[in-house]
Chimera marker file (.cmm) of the C-alpha trace (Angstrom):
<marker_set name="trace">
<marker id="1" x="-30.000" y="29.108" z="-26.859" r="1" g="1" b="0" radius="0.5"/>
<marker id="2" x="-26.907" y="26.195" z="-26.347" r="1" g="1" b="0" radius="0.5"/>
<marker id="3" x="-28.099" y="24.550" z="-23.871" r="1" g="1" b="0" radius="0.5"/>
<marker id="4" x="-26.264" y="23.184" z="-21.139" r="1" g="1" b="0" radius="0.5"/>
<marker id="5" x="-23.788" y="20.062" z="-20.774" r="1" g="1" b="0" radius="0.5"/>
<marker id="6" x="-23.302" y="18.790" z="-18.078" r="1" g="1" b="0" radius="0.5"/>
<marker id="7" x="-19.773" y="16.009" z="-17.656" r="1" g="1" b="0" radius="0.5"/>
<marker id="8" x="-19.423" y="13.773" z="-15.307" r="1" g="1" b="0" radius="0.5"/>
<marker id="9" x="-16.320" y="13.048" z="-13.350" r="1" g="1" b="0" radius="0.5"/>
<marker id="10" x="-15.135" y="9.202" z="-12.869" r="1" g="1" b="0" radius="0.5"/>
<marker id="11" x="-12.468" y="8.366" z="-10.958" r="1" g="1" b="0" radius="0.5"/>
<marker id="12" x="-11.016" y="5.085" z="-9.922" r="1" g="1" b="0" radius="0.5"/>
<marker id="13" x="-10.778" y="3.575" z="-6.764" r="1" g="1" b="0" radius="0.5"/>
<marker id="14" x="-8.378" y="2.627" z="-5.588" r="1" g="1" b="0" radius="0.5"/>
<marker id="15" x="-8.923" y="-0.368" z="-2.663" r="1" g="1" b="0" radius="0.5"/>
<marker id="16" x="-9.071" y="1.123" z="1.158" r="1" g="1" b="0" radius="0.5"/>
<marker id="17" x="-5.484" y="0.878" z="2.795" r="1" g="1" b="0" radius="0.5"/>
<marker id="18" x="-5.099" y="-0.472" z="5.922" r="1" g="1" b="0" radius="0.5"/>
<marker id="19" x="-5.185" y="2.020" z="8.951" r="1" g="1" b="0" radius="0.5"/>
<marker id="20" x="-1.238" y="2.915" z="8.742" r="1" g="1" b="0" radius="0.5"/>
<marker id="21" x="-0.732" y="3.211" z="11.822" r="1" g="1" b="0" radius="0.5"/>
<marker id="22" x="-1.977" y="-0.569" z="12.938" r="1" g="1" b="0" radius="0.5"/>
<marker id="23" x="1.329" y="-2.690" z="11.737" r="1" g="1" b="0" radius="0.5"/>
<marker id="24" x="3.211" y="-0.168" z="13.986" r="1" g="1" b="0" radius="0.5"/>
<marker id="25" x="1.315" y="-0.315" z="17.331" r="1" g="1" b="0" radius="0.5"/>
<marker id="26" x="0.789" y="-3.994" z="16.934" r="1" g="1" b="0" radius="0.5"/>
<marker id="27" x="5.045" y="-4.176" z="16.369" r="1" g="1" b="0" radius="0.5"/>
<marker id="28" x="6.230" y="-1.786" z="19.399" r="1" g="1" b="0" radius="0.5"/>
<marker id="29" x="4.286" y="-2.793" z="21.222" r="1" g="1" b="0" radius="0.5"/>
<marker id="30" x="2.675" y="0.566" z="22.704" r="1" g="1" b="0" radius="0.5"/>
<marker id="31" x="-1.048" y="1.857" z="23.034" r="1" g="1" b="0" radius="0.5"/>
<marker id="32" x="-2.821" y="5.047" z="21.024" r="1" g="1" b="0" radius="0.5"/>
<marker id="33" x="-2.280" y="7.752" z="22.953" r="1" g="1" b="0" radius="0.5"/>
<marker id="34" x="1.496" y="5.797" z="24.456" r="1" g="1" b="0" radius="0.5"/>
<marker id="35" x="2.582" y="5.735" z="20.360" r="1" g="1" b="0" radius="0.5"/>
<marker id="36" x="2.099" y="9.411" z="19.331" r="1" g="1" b="0" radius="0.5"/>
<marker id="37" x="3.518" y="10.924" z="22.995" r="1" g="1" b="0" radius="0.5"/>
<marker id="38" x="6.352" y="8.986" z="22.184" r="1" g="1" b="0" radius="0.5"/>
<marker id="39" x="7.023" y="10.325" z="18.127" r="1" g="1" b="0" radius="0.5"/>
<marker id="40" x="5.522" y="13.619" z="19.547" r="1" g="1" b="0" radius="0.5"/>
<marker id="41" x="9.007" y="13.066" z="22.213" r="1" g="1" b="0" radius="0.5"/>
<marker id="42" x="11.037" y="12.022" z="19.651" r="1" g="1" b="0" radius="0.5"/>
<marker id="43" x="10.377" y="14.736" z="16.697" r="1" g="1" b="0" radius="0.5"/>
<marker id="44" x="10.779" y="17.359" z="19.570" r="1" g="1" b="0" radius="0.5"/>
<marker id="45" x="14.688" y="15.500" z="19.908" r="1" g="1" b="0" radius="0.5"/>
<marker id="46" x="14.977" y="15.944" z="16.289" r="1" g="1" b="0" radius="0.5"/>
<marker id="47" x="13.810" y="19.319" z="16.296" r="1" g="1" b="0" radius="0.5"/>
<marker id="48" x="16.531" y="20.227" z="19.210" r="1" g="1" b="0" radius="0.5"/>
<marker id="49" x="19.359" y="18.350" z="17.215" r="1" g="1" b="0" radius="0.5"/>
<marker id="50" x="18.681" y="20.058" z="14.136" r="1" g="1" b="0" radius="0.5"/>
<marker id="51" x="19.705" y="23.868" z="16.585" r="1" g="1" b="0" radius="0.5"/>
<marker id="52" x="16.151" y="24.327" z="17.162" r="1" g="1" b="0" radius="0.5"/>
<marker id="53" x="15.653" y="25.457" z="13.279" r="1" g="1" b="0" radius="0.5"/>
<marker id="54" x="11.615" y="25.467" z="12.371" r="1" g="1" b="0" radius="0.5"/>
<marker id="55" x="10.668" y="24.391" z="9.134" r="1" g="1" b="0" radius="0.5"/>
<marker id="56" x="11.402" y="21.081" z="9.198" r="1" g="1" b="0" radius="0.5"/>
<marker id="57" x="8.620" y="19.965" z="11.561" r="1" g="1" b="0" radius="0.5"/>
<marker id="58" x="6.766" y="18.151" z="8.859" r="1" g="1" b="0" radius="0.5"/>
<marker id="59" x="10.133" y="16.256" z="8.508" r="1" g="1" b="0" radius="0.5"/>
<marker id="60" x="10.529" y="15.545" z="11.866" r="1" g="1" b="0" radius="0.5"/>
<marker id="61" x="7.429" y="14.366" z="12.508" r="1" g="1" b="0" radius="0.5"/>
<marker id="62" x="7.746" y="11.342" z="9.500" r="1" g="1" b="0" radius="0.5"/>
<marker id="63" x="11.573" y="10.410" z="10.710" r="1" g="1" b="0" radius="0.5"/>
<marker id="64" x="10.258" y="9.705" z="14.607" r="1" g="1" b="0" radius="0.5"/>
<marker id="65" x="7.104" y="8.318" z="12.979" r="1" g="1" b="0" radius="0.5"/>
<marker id="66" x="9.925" y="5.716" z="11.364" r="1" g="1" b="0" radius="0.5"/>
<marker id="67" x="12.183" y="5.324" z="13.812" r="1" g="1" b="0" radius="0.5"/>
<marker id="68" x="9.430" y="4.794" z="16.997" r="1" g="1" b="0" radius="0.5"/>
<marker id="69" x="8.154" y="1.693" z="14.359" r="1" g="1" b="0" radius="0.5"/>
<marker id="70" x="11.529" y="0.585" z="14.669" r="1" g="1" b="0" radius="0.5"/>
<marker id="71" x="11.886" y="0.765" z="17.845" r="1" g="1" b="0" radius="0.5"/>
<link id1="1" id2="2" r="1" g="1" b="0" radius="0.2"/>
<link id1="2" id2="3" r="1" g="1" b="0" radius="0.2"/>
<link id1="3" id2="4" r="1" g="1" b="0" radius="0.2"/>
<link id1="4" id2="5" r="1" g="1" b="0" radius="0.2"/>
<link id1="5" id2="6" r="1" g="1" b="0" radius="0.2"/>
<link id1="6" id2="7" r="1" g="1" b="0" radius="0.2"/>
<link id1="7" id2="8" r="1" g="1" b="0" radius="0.2"/>
<link id1="8" id2="9" r="1" g="1" b="0" radius="0.2"/>
<link id1="9" id2="10" r="1" g="1" b="0" radius="0.2"/>
<link id1="10" id2="11" r="1" g="1" b="0" radius="0.2"/>
<link id1="11" id2="12" r="1" g="1" b="0" radius="0.2"/>
<link id1="12" id2="13" r="1" g="1" b="0" radius="0.2"/>
<link id1="13" id2="14" r="1" g="1" b="0" radius="0.2"/>
<link id1="14" id2="15" r="1" g="1" b="0" radius="0.2"/>
<link id1="15" id2="16" r="1" g="1" b="0" radius="0.2"/>
<link id1="16" id2="17" r="1" g="1" b="0" radius="0.2"/>
<link id1="17" id2="18" r="1" g="1" b="0" radius="0.2"/>
<link id1="18" id2="19" r="1" g="1" b="0" radius="0.2"/>
<link id1="19" id2="20" r="1" g="1" b="0" radius="0.2"/>
<link id1="20" id2="21" r="1" g="1" b="0" radius="0.2"/>
<link id1="21" id2="22" r="1" g="1" b="0" radius="0.2"/>
<link id1="22" id2="23" r="1" g="1" b="0" radius="0.2"/>
<link id1="23" id2="24" r="1" g="1" b="0" radius="0.2"/>
<link id1="24" id2="25" r="1" g="1" b="0" radius="0.2"/>
<link id1="25" id2="26" r="1" g="1" b="0" radius="0.2"/>
<link id1="26" id2="27" r="1" g="1" b="0" radius="0.2"/>
<link id1="27" id2="28" r="1" g="1" b="0" radius="0.2"/>
<link id1="28" id2="29" r="1" g="1" b="0" radius="0.2"/>
<link id1="29" id2="30" r="1" g="1" b="0" radius="0.2"/>
<link id1="30" id2="31" r="1" g="1" b="0" radius="0.2"/>
<link id1="31" id2="32" r="1" g="1" b="0" radius="0.2"/>
<link id1="32" id2="33" r="1" g="1" b="0" radius="0.2"/>
<link id1="33" id2="34" r="1" g="1" b="0" radius="0.2"/>
<link id1="34" id2="35" r="1" g="1" b="0" radius="0.2"/>
<link id1="35" id2="36" r="1" g="1" b="0" radius="0.2"/>
<link id1="36" id2="37" r="1" g="1" b="0" radius="0.2"/>
<link id1="37" id2="38" r="1" g="1" b="0" radius="0.2"/>
<link id1="38" id2="39" r="1" g="1" b="0" radius="0.2"/>
<link id1="39" id2="40" r="1" g="1" b="0" radius="0.2"/>
<link id1="40" id2="41" r="1" g="1" b="0" radius="0.2"/>
<link id1="41" id2="42" r="1" g="1" b="0" radius="0.2"/>
<link id1="42" id2="43" r="1" g="1" b="0" radius="0.2"/>
<link id1="43" id2="44" r="1" g="1" b="0" radius="0.2"/>
<link id1="44" id2="45" r="1" g="1" b="0" radius="0.2"/>
<link id1="45" id2="46" r="1" g="1" b="0" radius="0.2"/>
<link id1="46" id2="47" r="1" g="1" b="0" radius="0.2"/>
<link id1="47" id2="48" r="1" g="1" b="0" radius="0.2"/>
<link id1="48" id2="49" r="1" g="1" b="0" radius="0.2"/>
<link id1="49" id2="50" r="1" g="1" b="0" radius="0.2"/>
<link id1="50" id2="51" r="1" g="1" b="0" radius="0.2"/>
<link id1="51" id2="52" r="1" g="1" b="0" radius="0.2"/>
<link id1="52" id2="53" r="1" g="1" b="0" radius="0.2"/>
<link id1="53" id2="54" r="1" g="1" b="0" radius="0.2"/>
<link id1="54" id2="55" r="1" g="1" b="0" radius="0.2"/>
<link id1="55" id2="56" r="1" g="1" b="0" radius="0.2"/>
<link id1="56" id2="57" r="1" g="1" b="0" radius="0.2"/>
<link id1="57" id2="58" r="1" g="1" b="0" radius="0.2"/>
<link id1="58" id2="59" r="1" g="1" b="0" radius="0.2"/>
<link id1="59" id2="60" r="1" g="1" b="0" radius="0.2"/>
<link id1="60" id2="61" r="1" g="1" b="0" radius="0.2"/>
<link id1="61" id2="62" r="1" g="1" b="0" radius="0.2"/>
<link id1="62" id2="63" r="1" g="1" b="0" radius="0.2"/>
<link id1="63" id2="64" r="1" g="1" b="0" radius="0.2"/>
<link id1="64" id2="65" r="1" g="1" b="0" radius="0.2"/>
<link id1="65" id2="66" r="1" g="1" b="0" radius="0.2"/>
<link id1="66" id2="67" r="1" g="1" b="0" radius="0.2"/>
<link id1="67" id2="68" r="1" g="1" b="0" radius="0.2"/>
<link id1="68" id2="69" r="1" g="1" b="0" radius="0.2"/>
<link id1="69" id2="70" r="1" g="1" b="0" radius="0.2"/>
<link id1="70" id2="71" r="1" g="1" b="0" radius="0.2"/>
</marker_set>
């Protein structure tokens, strides 16, 4: 009879990153809700500027975060 072997999977743990919104909020002066709303509005403006072309929602959102953080 064949014996089953189990392999233990190990993963390297990376240091826990800071909350990625912690620094931008401190720099921009927005509250959490205001920051989210401003990013949402900016992402929509990027969508409109692209001529309402679908399929770029993630790119628009990330670009909007960059814009709001820099503001």
